[in-house]
N, C-alpha and C positions, 0 to 999 in steps of 0.2 A: 488469548489475542483475538484483536480484530481486524478489519480493512474497510478500506472504501472503495465505490464501484466505479465513481465518475470524479472529475475536477471541479473543484469551486476555487473561486475569486471573492476576498471582501476588502473593502478601504476602509480606511480612518483617517481622520486628519488631526495631528496631535501637535500644538504649538507651532504651526504652519508647515509641520514637515506630513508628507503624504507618505502611508505605508499601504501596502498591497500586499494582502496575505494571499497564496494561491497552495493550495492543497491539490498534489497530482497520484495517482495510484501507479507504482513503477513492479515492475516484475524482478527486476535486477538491477546491480550497481552501474551497469552501461547503460541502461534507460534511466536512471537517474540524473547521470553524468549529462546525457543526450538532452533529456528536458532541461538541465540548467542552464548548457548552451544556449537552446533554444530562447530561454529567460533573459539572458544577455542581447541575444538580436534582438527580441522583443521589448525591452525595454534597454537602449542604449543611453538615454541619460540618466539613468538612475544613481544615484548618488553610492548606493550601497545593495547587493543583493544577497541579502544571509540566507542560510538555508539550515536545514537536518533532514537528514531521512534514514529512516532505518528497516531492513531487510532482511526477511528470513532467507535462508538457503537449506540445503538438507544437514548440514553440517553444524553452521553458526549463525549467530545474526551479525549482519555489517549495519553498523551505526557510526555516521558521520556528521559532524554541525562544523559551520565557518560563520566566523565573524564578519568577513569581508570588509574589512578593515576600520571596523568598529572597535572600539577599545576590549581587549581581550576580555572575554565572557558575558558580553552584555547583547548579542546578538544571537547567535550559534545554540549557544546552551542552552538559553531560555526557551527557544523553538524547541529543542530536543526534548528537555522537560516534559514539556504538553504531550510529545508523541510516546513518550514513556508512560505517562501517566496513564494516559486511554490504552497502554498495551497495544498501538498499532503496528501492523507491520508491512512491509512493501507498500509504503508510503511514501511521499517526499513534500515537504513543506518549505516555500520559501517566502519571506519575507522580503519585498522591494520597498525599498526609503528613498525617496526624494524631499532633500534637505531644505527644510524651509528657514533657514537663518536663522534659529533660536535654538540654543545648546539646549540637550536635554538633562545633561548630566548622567553619569553612571547607572545609577539607579532608573533614573526615566528610561534611560535607552533599554534596559534591560525589563521594564514594564512595558513598555512600546510594543517593542519585539515580541514578549512573551502574550501580550494580549491580541496580537494581532494571530498568532500561531493559535489562541483558543479560540477566536473567533470563526476563525477558518475550518477548525477541527467541528467545530460546533455547526457549522453551516453545511458540512458534508454530512452524508447518508453513512451510518456506521452499522457496519456488517458483521455479526461474529465469524471469523477463521474456522474453516473445516478440513482439516487437514485430510488430504486424498490419498489414494492407494491406487496402483495399478496392476492387475491380477491377468494372467495369461492362462486360458481354459481350453479344452476339447470338450465338444457336448456332440452326443449324437443328435439326428432330426427330430425324433418325436419330444426328446428335452425342450428345445429351442422357446417355442411359447410360454411354456410355463416359467421359464428361464428368465425370459424378458420380463415378463407379467412382476418377477420375485425381484429382480434387478431395478423395476420403476419404484416400486414399493422401499427398497434400501437409498433412494436417490442417486441410483449410479446410471451409468451410461454403456454403450460400445463405441467403442474407439476405432477399434479393427474387426472386420469379420472374413476369414476365408474359408470359403465351401468347396472340398473335398467329399472324399468318404466319411470325413464327420465335418464337425464345423470349429475352428481355430478362433477364439475370441481375443480381442483384448479390452478389458473394462476397465472403467475407473468408478472409484464409488469411495464414501467416506471412511476412514479407517475404521472406525468405531463398528463398521457395519461387515467388516470383513467375516467376523464368525460367523454371522447370522448367515452371510452367503454360502460358508462352507458346511454349515448345518443343515441347510437345504440342498446341498450336492451329494452330500453324504447318503 
């Protein structure tokens, strides 16, 4: 699985129609819908705003696509196929179309929307997804310095720390590093 870190935009003209591809990282479905509402505000004169998103939650994948008034299967699905093909998660891709007066036909529309999605995905920096876990720990004060060093080597970080007789920690680290952390602690 992969994801992107930042928003990217591309633009293409096909037979007088203007296609604007936008890729946006999103954390959840609510954020995806919020971004879609903002795109409708940002592009009020657009003929169509077709989109697809693919979001990973703890239990399932949430996948949606919409043709935005274009013939069925000619806009949202071609966009979604590129998300799925690249195994991208937590991402929204929208393609905004300003109709230029020349009809493209079903095949032409599918190619135009698919190519806009492909090009905007290619323009973004794609990063491998690393599943993170959170672990609660209690340490004695003399262990702390060595623990911080080991946690840094495992690409982890301390989210919370409470100091009393001992140190209570909430740490976040890649799931693949959990076994190494527990081996270090024992």
